[in-house]
C-alpha positions in Angstrom: 96.8 102.5 92.1 98.2 100.1 94.6 97.9 96.3 94.4 98.2 94.3 97.6 98.7 90.6 97.2 99.2 87.8 99.6 100.3 84.3 98.5 99.1 81.3 100.5 100.4 77.8 100.2 97.7 75.4 101.5 98.3 71.8 102.3 96.3 69.5 100.0 93.0 68.4 101.6 92.4 71.8 103.2 91.4 73.7 100.0 87.6 73.6 100.8 88.2 74.9 104.4 90.5 77.7 103.1 88.1 78.8 100.4 85.2 78.7 102.9 87.1 81.1 105.2 87.3 83.6 102.4 83.8 83.0 101.0 82.0 83.2 104.4 84.0 86.1 105.9 82.4 89.4 106.9 84.2 91.7 104.4 83.7 95.4 104.8 86.3 96.4 102.2 83.6 98.4 100.3 83.2 100.7 103.2 86.8 102.0 102.9 87.6 105.0 100.8 90.0 104.1 98.1 89.0 100.5 97.8 88.5 99.4 94.2 88.3 95.6 94.0 89.2 92.2 95.5 89.8 88.8 94.0 90.8 85.5 95.5 92.8 83.5 93.0 93.7 79.8 92.8 96.7 78.6 90.8 96.4 75.0 91.8 99.0 72.5 93.0 102.6 73.5 92.9 105.8 71.5 92.5 106.0 71.0 96.3 102.5 69.6 96.4 100.9 72.6 98.2 98.0 74.5 96.6 98.8 78.2 95.7 96.2 80.9 96.3 96.7 84.6 96.0 94.5 87.5 97.3 94.6 90.5 95.0 93.2 93.8 96.3 93.3 97.0 94.3 93.3 100.4 96.0 93.5 104.0 94.8 96.8 104.4 96.4 99.1 102.9 99.2 97.7 105.4 101.7 94.2 104.1 101.3 95.5 100.5 101.8 97.4 101.5 104.9 94.2 103.2 106.4 92.4 99.8 106.0 95.5 97.9 107.2 95.5 99.9 110.5 91.8 99.7 111.0 89.9 97.8 113.7 88.1 95.9 110.9 91.4 94.6 109.5 92.4 93.5 113.0 89.1 91.7 113.8 88.8 90.1 110.3 92.4 88.7 110.5 92.1 86.9 113.8 92.3 83.1 114.1 89.7 81.4 112.0 87.4 78.8 113.6 88.2 76.4 110.8 91.6 74.6 110.8 93.8 75.0 107.7 97.4 73.8 107.3 99.8 76.0 105.4 103.4 75.6 104.3 104.2 78.8 106.1 102.8 82.3 106.7 101.3 84.2 103.8 103.8 86.1 101.7 102.7 89.8 101.2 103.8 91.7 98.0 102.7 95.3 97.4 102.8 96.9 93.9 102.6 100.5 92.7 100.8 100.5 89.3 102.9 101.8 86.5 100.5 101.1 83.7 96.8 100.1 83.6 94.9 99.0 80.5 91.3 97.8 80.7 88.2 97.4 78.6 84.7 98.4 79.7 81.8 96.0 79.0 79.9 97.1 76.0 76.3 97.9 76.3 73.9 95.6 74.4 72.8 97.0 71.0 
């Protein structure tokens, strides 16, 4: 599996706008072969006063991620948002190859 993460440092006061951009977006990730899951994470305020968020997308492999990354959908969904948000700087991308994966499945009710 391949994990694609972006870290965003959002200026305090812009959290609601930032979260709204993600909540209200037209995501078509489920339409892409190899897509497994997506989470938007919030760590809260950091030492420098900015609020840390991380997007966490899981793909079958790097190739599936790159197909999405080079798609028209990616380009159109990553244009300038209509809502203003101030950041400390650009998002920081980090890609991970999965070395080990442990999980538990939900148990069916008795």
